C-alpha positions as CSV (number, residue, x, y, z in Angstrom):
1,X,0.0,0.0,0.0
2,X,1.4,3.4,-1.0
3,X,1.8,6.4,1.3
4,X,-0.9,8.3,-0.6
5,X,-3.4,5.5,-0.1
6,X,-2.7,5.4,3.6
7,X,-3.3,9.1,3.9
8,X,-6.6,8.7,2.1
9,X,-7.6,5.8,4.3
10,X,-6.8,7.8,7.4
11,X,-9.0,10.7,6.3
12,X,-11.8,8.2,5.5
13,X,-11.5,6.5,8.8
14,X,-11.5,9.9,10.6
15,X,-14.6,10.9,8.8
16,X,-16.3,7.5,9.7
17,X,-15.3,7.9,13.3
18,X,-16.7,11.4,13.5
19,X,-19.9,10.2,11.9
20,X,-20.2,7.3,14.4
21,X,-19.6,9.7,17.3
22,X,-22.4,11.9,16.0
23,X,-24.7,8.9,15.7
24,X,-23.8,7.6,19.1
25,X,-24.4,11.0,20.7
26,X,-28.0,11.1,19.5
27,X,-29.1,8.0,21.3
28,X,-28.6,6.0,24.6
29,X,-25.7,4.1,23.0
30,X,-24.1,2.7,26.2
31,X,-27.5,1.7,27.7
32,X,-28.4,-0.1,24.5
33,X,-25.0,-1.9,24.3
34,X,-25.1,-3.1,27.9
35,X,-28.7,-4.2,27.6
36,X,-27.8,-6.1,24.4
37,X,-24.8,-7.7,26.0
38,X,-26.9,-8.6,29.1
39,X,-29.2,-10.7,27.0
40,X,-26.5,-12.9,25.6
41,X,-25.4,-14.7,28.8
42,X,-29.0,-15.0,29.9
43,X,-30.0,-16.9,26.7
44,X,-26.7,-18.8,26.3
45,X,-26.1,-20.4,29.7
46,X,-29.2,-22.6,29.9
47,X,-28.2,-24.3,26.7
48,X,-24.5,-24.5,27.4
49,X,-22.5,-27.6,28.1
50,X,-19.4,-27.4,30.3
51,X,-16.9,-30.2,29.7
52,X,-14.4,-31.1,32.4
53,X,-12.2,-33.9,31.1
54,X,-14.7,-36.7,30.2
55,X,-17.5,-35.3,32.3
56,X,-20.1,-33.1,30.7
57,X,-22.1,-30.8,32.8
58,X,-25.4,-29.3,31.5
59,X,-26.6,-26.1,33.0
60,X,-30.1,-26.6,31.5
61,X,-33.0,-25.4,33.6
62,X,-36.7,-26.3,33.4
63,X,-37.3,-22.8,32.1
64,X,-34.9,-22.9,29.2
65,X,-37.5,-21.5,26.8
66,X,-38.2,-18.7,29.3
67,X,-34.4,-17.9,29.4
68,X,-34.3,-17.8,25.6
69,X,-37.3,-15.5,25.4
70,X,-35.9,-13.1,28.1
71,X,-32.5,-13.0,26.4
72,X,-33.9,-12.4,22.9
73,X,-36.2,-9.6,24.3
74,X,-33.2,-8.0,26.0
75,X,-31.3,-8.0,22.8
76,X,-34.3,-6.5,21.0
77,X,-34.7,-3.8,23.7
78,X,-31.0,-2.9,23.3
79,X,-31.4,-2.5,19.6
80,X,-34.6,-0.5,20.2
81,X,-32.6,2.0,22.4
82,X,-30.2,2.4,19.5
83,X,-32.7,2.8,16.6
84,X,-35.7,4.2,18.3
85,X,-34.3,6.6,20.9
86,X,-37.7,8.2,21.6
87,X,-38.9,5.0,23.2
88,X,-35.9,4.7,25.5
89,X,-37.9,5.0,28.7
90,X,-40.1,2.1,27.8
91,X,-37.2,0.0,26.7
92,X,-35.2,0.8,29.8
93,X,-38.1,-0.1,32.2
94,X,-38.8,-3.3,30.2
95,X,-35.0,-4.2,30.4
96,X,-35.0,-3.7,34.2
97,X,-38.1,-5.8,34.7
98,X,-36.7,-8.6,32.4
99,X,-33.4,-8.5,34.2
100,X,-35.2,-9.0,37.5
101,X,-37.2,-11.8,36.2
102,X,-34.1,-13.5,34.8
103,X,-32.8,-13.9,38.3
104,X,-35.5,-16.5,39.0
105,X,-35.9,-18.0,35.5
106,X,-32.4,-18.2,34.0
107,X,-29.6,-19.5,36.3
108,X,-29.5,-16.4,38.5
109,X,-29.7,-14.1,35.5
110,X,-26.9,-15.7,33.5
111,X,-24.8,-16.2,36.6
112,X,-25.5,-12.5,37.6
113,X,-23.4,-11.3,34.7
114,X,-26.4,-10.8,32.3
115,X,-28.6,-9.5,35.2
116,X,-26.1,-6.7,36.1
117,X,-25.5,-5.7,32.5
118,X,-29.2,-5.6,31.6
119,X,-30.0,-3.7,34.9
120,X,-27.3,-1.1,34.3
121,X,-28.2,-0.8,30.6
122,X,-31.9,-0.3,31.4
123,X,-31.0,2.4,33.9
124,X,-28.8,4.2,31.5
125,X,-31.5,4.0,28.8
126,X,-34.0,5.6,31.2
127,X,-31.6,8.3,32.4
128,X,-30.3,9.4,29.0
129,X,-31.4,12.7,27.7
130,X,-30.9,14.2,24.3
131,X,-28.5,17.1,24.1
132,X,-30.2,20.4,23.8
133,X,-29.2,22.6,20.9
134,X,-27.2,25.8,21.7
135,X,-29.4,28.8,22.4
136,X,-29.3,31.3,19.6
137,X,-30.2,34.9,20.1
138,X,-33.7,35.9,19.0
139,X,-34.1,37.2,15.5
140,X,-33.5,40.9,15.2
141,X,-31.9,41.1,18.7
142,X,-28.2,41.9,18.8
143,X,-25.7,42.2,21.6
144,X,-25.3,45.8,22.7
145,X,-21.6,45.5,23.6
146,X,-20.7,43.8,20.3
147,X,-18.4,41.3,22.0
148,X,-21.0,38.5,21.9
149,X,-21.0,37.8,25.6
150,X,-24.1,37.8,27.9
151,X,-23.2,37.4,31.5
152,X,-26.9,37.0,32.6
153,X,-26.9,40.2,34.7
154,X,-30.2,41.9,34.8
155,X,-30.5,45.3,33.2
156,X,-31.4,48.3,35.4
157,X,-35.1,49.4,35.2
158,X,-34.3,53.1,35.0
159,X,-31.3,55.2,34.4
160,X,-31.1,56.3,38.0
161,X,-31.0,52.6,39.1
162,X,-27.6,52.3,37.5
163,X,-26.2,54.8,39.9
164,X,-27.7,53.0,43.0
165,X,-30.5,55.5,43.4
166,X,-33.8,54.6,41.9
167,X,-35.6,57.7,42.8
168,X,-38.3,56.5,45.2
169,X,-36.4,54.0,47.3
170,X,-32.7,53.3,48.0
171,X,-33.1,49.5,48.3
172,X,-29.7,48.0,47.6
173,X,-30.7,44.5,48.6
174,X,-31.5,43.5,45.1
175,X,-35.0,42.4,45.9
176,X,-36.9,45.5,45.0
177,X,-38.9,45.6,41.7
178,X,-37.7,49.2,41.3
179,X,-34.1,48.1,40.5
180,X,-35.2,45.4,37.9
181,X,-33.8,42.4,39.7
182,X,-37.0,40.8,41.0
183,X,-35.1,39.0,43.7
184,X,-32.4,37.5,41.5
185,X,-29.0,37.8,43.0
186,X,-25.7,37.4,41.3
187,X,-22.7,35.8,43.0
188,X,-19.5,37.3,42.0
């Protein structure tokens, strides 16, 4: 492979990485991943055989079909968190409930591994919130200073209030409606 091809590949990989990071940031990615990974041991262990030398140990339970159903549902709920982020609360609650049921049905929730992964994934799915877009100034309103900064300080109600004297009262506590603060204080 030539040096030019490697540079082009690096640019393409960088672009794909940025695209994936953008996709991942718009959904509860880690909650979906942990829920999906939690379903795998729950549905695998009841059908697994452990061989020690010539002895085969089956970990099958009487509720093997229930374990398979719970595991498949957890995988589907993990994918739902990824591809339908608006239904993340439902998917998270369902994942937590299925994880709790798997303790009884499926070898202690896939030997506690699947239970913990699904439980944490469901909690992350519920708690995830979409990023809010940056606040843009209202149309037609510009910054008076021209430096683009807004420190959030209230503007004085009257010209006299800027000098500390509002005319009718000399309330410097910041709680008077005459000085335009309406009880809001600024620290610093």
